[in-house]
C-alpha positions as a printed Julia matrix, in Angstrom:
282×3 Matrix{Float64}:
 -0.92  -12.76   52.07
 -0.65   -9.32   53.72
  2.84   -8.17   54.65
  2.99   -6.33   57.99
  5.65   -3.72   58.71
  6.87   -4.53   62.25
  7.44   -0.83   63.01
  4.13    0.56   61.83
  2.01   -2.61   61.97
  0.37   -1.32   58.78
 -0.57   -3.51   55.87
  1.51   -3.11   52.73
 -0.69   -1.94   49.88
  0.53   -2.02   46.27
  1.08    1.4    44.73
 -1.58    2.65   42.37
 -0.75    2.21   38.73
  0.55    5.31   37.03
 -2.06    6.84   34.75
  0.67    7.76   32.29
  1.06    4.1    31.35
 -2.33    4.27   29.64
 -1.1     7.0    27.32
  0.51    6.27   23.97
  4.15    5.21   24.41
  6.67    7.87   23.44
  8.12    5.56   20.78
  4.78    5.6    18.91
  4.27    9.37   18.8
  5.07   10.97   15.46
  6.98   14.23   15.43
  6.89   16.89   12.71
 10.11   15.45   11.29
  8.52   11.99   11.16
  5.57   13.39    9.21
  7.96   14.81    6.63
  9.66   11.44    6.46
  6.33    9.77    5.71
  5.84   12.33    2.94
  9.13   11.07    1.52
  7.83    7.49    1.48
  4.53    8.56   -0.09
  6.32   10.35   -2.93
  8.45    7.27   -3.59
  5.41    5.02   -3.77
  3.58    7.39   -6.1
  6.65    7.52   -8.34
  6.35    3.73   -8.73
  2.62    4.15   -9.4
  3.1     6.68  -12.22
  5.93    4.64  -13.71
  3.59    1.66  -13.87
  0.35    3.27  -14.98
  1.81    5.9   -17.29
  4.77    4.11  -18.89
  4.65    0.34  -18.44
  0.93   -0.39  -18.9
  0.49    1.89  -21.95
  3.54    0.23  -23.5
  2.19   -3.26  -22.89
 -1.26   -2.39  -24.22
  0.06   -0.39  -27.18
 -1.84    2.72  -26.11
  0.89    5.21  -25.24
 -0.75    8.32  -26.79
  1.86   10.71  -25.44
  1.44    9.64  -21.82
  4.93    8.21  -21.39
  6.72   11.57  -21.33
  4.28   13.16  -18.87
  4.31   10.13  -16.6
  8.09    9.81  -16.67
  8.41   13.47  -15.75
  5.82   13.06  -12.96
  7.64   10.03  -11.54
 10.99   11.84  -11.47
  9.4    14.99  -10.01
  7.99   12.85   -7.21
 11.48   11.48   -6.5
 12.71   15.08   -6.38
  9.91   15.94   -3.94
 10.97   12.95   -1.84
 14.49   14.41   -1.77
 13.02   17.72   -0.53
 11.17   15.89    2.28
 14.38   14.01    3.11
 16.31   17.28    3.27
 13.81   19.04    5.52
 13.09   16.16    7.91
 16.73   16.21    8.98
 16.74   19.98    9.41
 13.49   19.91   11.4
 14.71   17.02   13.56
 17.83   19.0    14.49
 15.87   22.17   15.24
 12.94   20.6    17.07
 12.96   16.91   17.91
 12.33   13.51   16.39
 10.69   10.45   17.86
 12.77    7.41   18.89
 11.75    5.69   15.66
 12.76    8.64   13.47
 15.96    7.03   12.22
 14.17    3.8    11.31
 11.42    5.67    9.49
 14.03    7.64    7.58
 15.85    4.51    6.4
 12.64    2.75    5.36
 11.37    5.8     3.48
 14.72    6.26    1.73
 14.62    2.63    0.66
 11.26    3.22   -1.05
 12.0     6.58   -2.66
 15.7     6.24   -3.5
 16.04    2.46   -3.78
 12.85    0.88   -5.08
 11.58    3.82   -7.18
 14.77    4.42   -9.25
 15.45    0.67   -9.56
 11.92    0.14  -10.86
 12.41    3.09  -13.22
 15.5     1.36  -14.66
 13.59   -1.93  -14.96
 10.73   -0.32  -16.88
 13.22    1.53  -19.07
 14.67   -1.86  -20.03
 11.19   -2.98  -21.07
 10.11    0.04  -23.13
 13.31    1.38  -24.74
 13.91    0.26  -28.29
 17.57   -0.75  -27.97
 17.3    -2.04  -24.38
 17.53   -5.63  -23.16
 14.98   -6.41  -20.47
 16.94   -9.05  -18.55
 20.16   -7.04  -18.56
 18.24   -3.98  -17.39
 16.74   -6.1   -14.6
 20.26   -6.9   -13.41
 21.09   -3.18  -13.4
 17.93   -2.44  -11.43
 18.84   -5.09   -8.84
 22.33   -3.59   -8.53
 20.82   -0.16   -7.8
 18.4    -1.57   -5.23
 21.05   -3.62   -3.42
 23.46   -0.68   -3.41
 20.87    1.46   -1.61
 20.07   -1.37    0.82
 23.75   -1.84    1.67
 24.34    1.88    1.94
 21.44    2.44    4.34
 22.47   -0.57    6.45
 26.04    0.7     6.66
 24.83    4.19    7.52
 23.0     2.76   10.55
 26.03    1.03   12.04
 29.11    2.98   10.88
 30.19    6.26   12.42
 31.91    8.79   10.16
 33.28   12.21   10.92
 30.74   14.97   11.32
 29.61   16.82    8.22
 30.28   14.03    5.71
 28.66   10.93    4.23
 30.59    7.81    3.33
 29.59    7.05   -0.23
 27.19    8.91   -2.51
 24.0     9.79   -0.57
 21.03    7.74   -1.75
 18.91   10.77   -2.84
 21.79   12.06   -4.96
 22.37    8.55   -6.31
 18.71    8.07   -7.22
 18.58   11.37   -9.1
 21.79   10.47  -10.91
 20.36    7.1   -11.97
 17.18    8.6   -13.42
 19.22   11.35  -15.1
 21.27    8.68  -16.85
 18.07    7.04  -18.12
 16.57   10.34  -19.29
 19.72   11.19  -21.26
 18.77    8.36  -23.66
 22.34    7.18  -24.21
 23.06    3.85  -25.91
 21.83    0.98  -23.74
 25.15   -0.43  -22.57
 26.58    3.03  -21.92
 23.5     3.72  -19.81
 23.89    0.46  -17.93
 27.6     1.05  -17.21
 26.87    4.54  -15.89
 24.09    3.16  -13.67
 26.37    0.46  -12.25
 29.08    3.1   -11.68
 26.61    5.21   -9.72
 25.61    2.18   -7.63
 29.3     1.57   -6.86
 29.73    5.18   -5.71
 26.82    4.72   -3.28
 28.6     1.85   -1.51
 32.11    3.29   -1.87
 34.12    5.03    0.85
 34.27    8.31   -1.05
 33.31   11.19    1.23
 30.41   13.47    0.29
 29.52   16.64    2.22
 26.24   16.74    4.12
 23.73   19.31    2.82
 23.85   21.93    5.55
 23.8    25.7     5.45
 24.62   27.09    2.01
 24.97   23.61    0.57
 21.41   22.78    1.62
 20.16   25.96   -0.05
 22.12   25.1    -3.2
 20.68   21.58   -3.21
 17.13   22.86   -2.78
 17.66   25.37   -5.6
 18.98   22.61   -7.85
 15.93   20.44   -7.1
 13.53   23.31   -7.9
 15.41   23.98  -11.15
 15.26   20.28  -12.04
 11.49   20.23  -11.47
 11.17   23.19  -13.82
 13.25   21.44  -16.49
 11.14   18.29  -16.21
  7.92   20.28  -16.46
  9.19   22.06  -19.59
 10.11   18.7   -21.1
  6.79   17.11  -20.16
  4.73   19.89  -21.77
  6.96   19.93  -24.86
  8.04   23.54  -24.32
 10.42   25.07  -26.9
 13.89   23.79  -26.1
 12.53   21.58  -23.33
 14.35   18.48  -24.57
 17.68   20.33  -24.75
 17.17   21.89  -21.32
 16.39   18.5   -19.78
 19.43   16.85  -21.35
 21.6    19.73  -20.13
 20.28   19.33  -16.6
 20.77   15.54  -16.67
 24.31   15.93  -18.0
 25.1    18.43  -15.24
 23.8    15.95  -12.65
 26.19   13.33  -14.02
 29.08   15.79  -14.01
 28.4    16.63  -10.36
 28.26   12.93   -9.5
 31.67   12.38  -11.14
 33.42   15.57  -10.01
 32.63   15.38   -6.29
 34.49   12.04   -5.87
 37.45   13.47   -7.8
 37.64   16.46   -5.48
 37.27   14.18   -2.45
 40.08   11.91   -3.71
 42.34   14.87   -4.45
 41.72   16.23   -0.95
 42.61   12.87    0.59
 45.84   12.7    -1.42
 46.79   16.24   -0.4
 46.06   15.5     3.26
 48.15   12.33    3.06
 51.08   14.25    1.55
 50.81   17.0     4.17
 50.82   14.42    6.98
 53.92   12.74    5.54
 55.72   16.08    5.27
 54.85   16.93    8.86
 56.05   13.52   10.03
 59.35   13.91    8.2
 59.8    17.44    9.55
 59.21   16.19   13.09
 61.94   13.53   12.67
 64.58   16.06   11.6
 66.97   17.18   14.36
């Protein structure tokens, strides 16, 4: 039925469809930051691949032939590369722009690179290490994976003050977990340290966000760690000692930062109480 305007006596004609509707929706367009985020996910997946093909399968078939060290180093280097992508996608998103699905892509990629990859690394460690117990290691791997899942879910729905994370960031936690494994400590000491790291990831301890000088320091530490892993993989003189030193320093950083954060909270609490008491005095 045609609708007639009584003033103009003209037939009402539906408006032409906007040509822009035929274009790709904005929510499906990838930005530069999103591309870096996908690089993060790719590195995490390849870390799982090298852990499987270079460590687990040679162990099961009895044909290690020196591949385990190179593959372990490659897997950890890929996790470090994922951390670099994770660092730069945030910086690029702040400088340029990110698509509406940027946050979701970031969480999913982090789950692969800093949840699945290190948890799988722990699981395989429990299968190939001489003094390890496979089922107990599987429990530790599940704890790491669930800690990252919970942390990423909380990050999506909890607002914290600017410049800080609540709980150990998942990239830092993943690197700490693999550092614990590479230190080759006794099995139960390794497992306790891994569980402690998982607890820090879901804790309320504040960690600073890598911005400015801290981002440069983090990038420098990642590059240094890649160099240490390469020296260890190619059996360079002192490579084993250098790797253990780097892993130990990673653990020290993971333990010291919460101590400083706790001490700062205590000092702030004391200062607030003193100010409150001073305000009550006549």
